[in-house]
N, C-alpha and C positions, 0 to 999 in steps of 0.2 A: 714336794708335791709336783712335778712337770707339769702334768696334764692342766691340773688348775691354774698354774702361772702362765701356760699356753694361751687358755682362753680368756686370762685376765688382761693380756697383752693387747687383745683385738677389741675388747669391752668400750675403754674409753674414746679409741678413736671413732667407733662404731655409732656412740651417742652422741660425739661432736658433729658427724655427718647429718644425722637426726636434725639436730639442732638448726643446723645451716641450711638445709633442706626445707625445714617448716620456716624458718623465717624468707626464704627467697619466695614460698608459696605464698605465705600471709601477703606480702608487699606487691607481688605480680599481680593480684587479684584487682588491682584499679582501685579508684576511690570508692568507698563503699557509700550506700545511700542511707539518709537519716530520716525519709519521709517522703509521702506522697503528696500532692497537691493538684490544683487545676487554676489556668489562665482565667483570669476573671475581667481581660479588657479586650478591647476588639484587636488589637495588635501590640505585641512588645519586643522591643529590640532585646537580644541576647548578645551581652558584653563579653569581650575576651578575659577583661580582668577587672577589679575595681579601681584601678590606678585613674590617673586623670587622663593619661595619654593611653589609650584603649582603641581597640576595632571592634566593629560588630560582628558577630560569630554567626548570627541568624535569627530568625524571627519564629515569635509562638504565637498562636492566636486563641480567640476566646474559646474555652472549653477544653484546650489542650490538657492531656493528662501528661504531666512532668513530674520527674522523680527528684526529689530533692538532696544535691550532693552535700552543701554546705552551707552554713549561714554566717554573715558579717554584718554585724549592725543591722542596719534596715535593708540590707540587700541579701541574696541568696543564689547560690549556684544550681541551676537545674540542668538535666538533661530532657531535651524536647522527644516528642515520638519520634523525629526524625533523625535521632541520635546526636545531635548538635550539643553541645555543651556550653553552658555560658550564663553568665549574671545578670539577674533584674530585682527589680525594686519587689520586697516580699510583700508589700502591700497591693500588689497585682495579682497575688494568688490566694484561692481560697482552698480551705480546708475540704477534705472528701465528704464530711459530714454536711457541710454548707451547700458544696456541690448538689449533693444526692437532694439536699431540700429545695434547690432550685430547680432542680429536673421535675422533681414531683410537682412543683406550682406552674411550671411552664405545661406540663401534661394537663393539669387540671385546667388552665386558662384555654387550651387549645378546644375544650369542650362546652365552653362557655359562649352564650351569645353574645354579640356586640351591642352596646348600651349606647354609647356617643362615638364621636371620632374628633380628633383635636392634634394639636403639637405642642411639644416642649417650649416654653418661654426662654428657657436659659438650660445652662448645663445642670442636668438632673441627675440624681442617683436613685437606681433601684434599690429597693430593699426587699429582704424574704420576707419581711413582717409588716403591719402597717406601725409606722413609729419611728421616731428620729435616731433611738438607740437600736434599734435592728439591725441585722448583719446587712451590709452593703454586697450587691453581688454584681452590680454593672453600672455602667455610667453613659446615660445618653447626652449627645451633644445638643444645642439649640437647633429649634424649629425641625425634630425628628417628627415626622408623623408617627400617632398611636391612636389605637382604639382602646375605649374604656370598658371594662367588664365587671368591676364590682367597688362598690364604695364602702368606706368604715370610717371610724370617728375614733382618734386616739389621742393620748394625753400631751398636750403641749409642756416643752421643758419649762421649769419656771423660770422667771424674768428676776435678773439679779437685781438687786437694790428695791424689790418691789414690797409696798408696804400693805398689810392685811387691809380688807375693806372696814367700813365704817361698821356694817353690820354683823363683821367677824366670818364672813362666808370665805371659806376653806376650799369650796367647789374648785377640784382642777380644771383648767380651760383645756377644751378639746378642739383638735385639728381634724379637716377631712383629709383623707387619703383615697387614693384611687388605686385599683390594680389594671395595670395598661400591659399592652405588648405594642411595641414598635410594628408599623404596617405602610406597607407601599403600595399595595393592590387596591384599585379602584372599587372592587368589590367589598373590599373590608372597609373603606373610607365610607362609603354611602351608607353602611350601618345595616344594610339589608340581610346580609347573611353571616353566617358564623366566620369565626377567625380561619383564613384558608394559609396556615402558616406552612414556613418551609418545613423539611423533615428535619426532625429533631435529636437530640442527642442518640436517643435509642439505646444507648447504655452508658456506664459511668466511664469509657474509656475513650468513646468517638466524641469528635471536635463536633461543635453546633455552631451553625451560620452566625455571623455578629447580630442579625437581625433577630435571630430564633432564641429570643429571651421573654420573660414575663417578670413584672416584680411591681411594687408599691412604691406611689410618689407622692408628695405633698400635692394635694388637689391645687393649691395656688399656682403650681409651677406649670400647670397645663391651661393652655388656652383653646377651650372648645370651639370648633368650626361648626355652628350651628348652621342649618339649612336656611333659606332665605324667610319662608314664613314664622318659623320660630324663632329666629334672631330678631325679627322686627316686633313679634308681640312681646318677646323678654325685655326688649329695649321699653318698651310703651308701660309695662307693667309692673316694672321692677322687680320681676321674676328671675329667680335663680335657677337657670335649667342645669338637670342633673342628668336626663338621658331623654333620648328619642329614637324611637324604632320604626323602620317604615313598616305599615301595614300591608299595602299593596300599592298597584300603579294602575291609573285609568288612562285610555288614550283620549288625546284632546288636539286636535289642528294637529294630527298626525306626530303628537310628541307624546311620550310617557310622561305622566305626571305622579310623582309620588305622594302618598296620603300617609300621614304620621299620628302617633300616640306621643305625646310628650308628658314627661314627668318634671316638675320642678318644686322649689320650697322658697320661703322667703325668710329673711333674719339671718343672724350671723351662721357660719360654719360651726361643727361639733353637736349638730343636733341628733337625738336618739332615731328621729326617721330618715331613711333615705329620701323622699321624697313627700310633699303633703298637697300635692295640687295633681291634677291630671286633665290633659286638654288634647283632644283629637282635632286635625286638621283634614278637612277634605277638599276637595278641587270643584269648584263650580266653573263647568265649561260655558254656561251662558254669560256668567260675567266675568270670565276669563282671571278668576283670583280665587285663592283659598278662603274657604269659610270655617267656622268654628261649629264643629258638628256635636260636640259633647264637652263638658266641663264639670269636674267635682272636685270638690275642696274638703277638708278636714279629715284628711287620710293620713295614715301612718304606713306607708308602703315599703318594700325591700325590694331592692332589685337582684336579682335580673326580672325585666319585663320581657315575658316569653310569646313569641308570635307564632301561631299555627294557621294553616290553610285548609280551610273546608270548601267542598262544591258550592255553600251557598254564599260564602264570603269569610274574611278573615276573622280569627279569635285571638284575644290577647289575656293573658293573665301574670298575676304576681302574689307573693306572700305580703300578709301583714305583718308588720315588724311585732315581734315578743309573742306571737301566737301561732297557733298551726293552721290557721286558717289560711284560705286562698282566694282572691277576687278574680272572678272571671268576667270577660265582657264579649258581646258579639257584635259584629259590624255587618248592616245588610245594606250594600247600596252606599247611602251617606248616614244612615241612621245607627247610631250605637246606643246600646243598653247593656246595663250588668245584669248578669245570670244570677239569681238568688239561688241558693243551695236547694236542689230538689226538683229545680226546672228544668227545662229542656232547653238547650240553645237553638233548635230550630223553631223555637216558639216563634210567633210573630211578633216582629219589634215594635215598641213603643218608641213615641216621638219623645226627645228628651229636649 
C-alpha cells in the first residue's frame, strides 16, 4: 500500500517536531510561581543569590505584593512589583490570608477614638490578635510614638518549671494587651481627635506606608506619655492609668488649657475590667492649677471612652463590661454628673 507507506514516512518526524516544540515552549516561559505573599517589614533587601558572595538586586517595602518563585530553606526567591527578582528571608513574608486580616484590623483601627498616647520601650512585635501565639504582622523599633485604641487580656505562657500553688489553683495568668497605631501627628499624640492616618492599602495589591499599620502589643512594652496633671496624680495615688481623653479646652492667660477625663485601675494586669476608676480634671483659672471636678470608683468600664460636643458642653460615654448597658456623663462648665437612663442630658447639673 504505497499511499499508507508515504503517509507513515512523515508521521514519525512530525511527532518528533511536536515534542521538541513543546519542550522549547515549556522551558522558555521562565520560572513558574509557587505562590503569593506580602512583605511584612519596613524595607527588605532582595539579594541576587543565596551564596555568601552576593549582590543586592533591589528593595521591597512593607505591604508589597510579591510573587514567590522558589523556596530554599529559610529564604524565598520573590518577584517584586517593580519586576526585580531576588532572595529574602521567608520570615519577612505574610501569607495573603494574614495580610487581609492586617488590612481589616487597620481599617477598623482608623475608625476608633484615641484613648491614650505613648511610645515603645523596646523593639516590639505587632500581632494580629491579643496573645503571644498570635501571628506577627509588623515590628516597631524603640521609641516609636503610638496611640492606644483598645485593651484586652490574654493568657500568658506557662512558666517553665512552675509548681502548682498550695491551694491547687490552676487559673491561668493573664496579660494586658493594647491595640496601637504608630503616630507622628501632634493631633494624634494629644489624644483629642481620632487617628488621622496616612492613606491605607486600599486593596490587597497596593503598598502601605511603613507607619500605616495597626496591631496588638504587650501593654508592658508601651510607656504611656500621660499629660502633667494625670501623671502627677497617678504617681501620688498608685493609680495605673489606662486612658485619658480630652473633653475640651478653656482659655486662661491667653493659653488654651485642656480638660481631661481619666480612666485607671489598681492591682495587677489581666483584670476583667478595662478600668475601675474615673476622674475628671478641670482648669481653675483663679488658682492657676488643675482641680479634680469628679471622681467615681467601683466601676467595671470598657474602652473606648467616647466624647461628643454639644452647645451646652461636652458629654462622654462608655460601656460597662459584660453588660449591654452604657454610662453617660455631662460636663457643664466645671461640674460633671452622670446621666441616669431616662433623664435628659440638658437637665440642670448637680454638684458632686
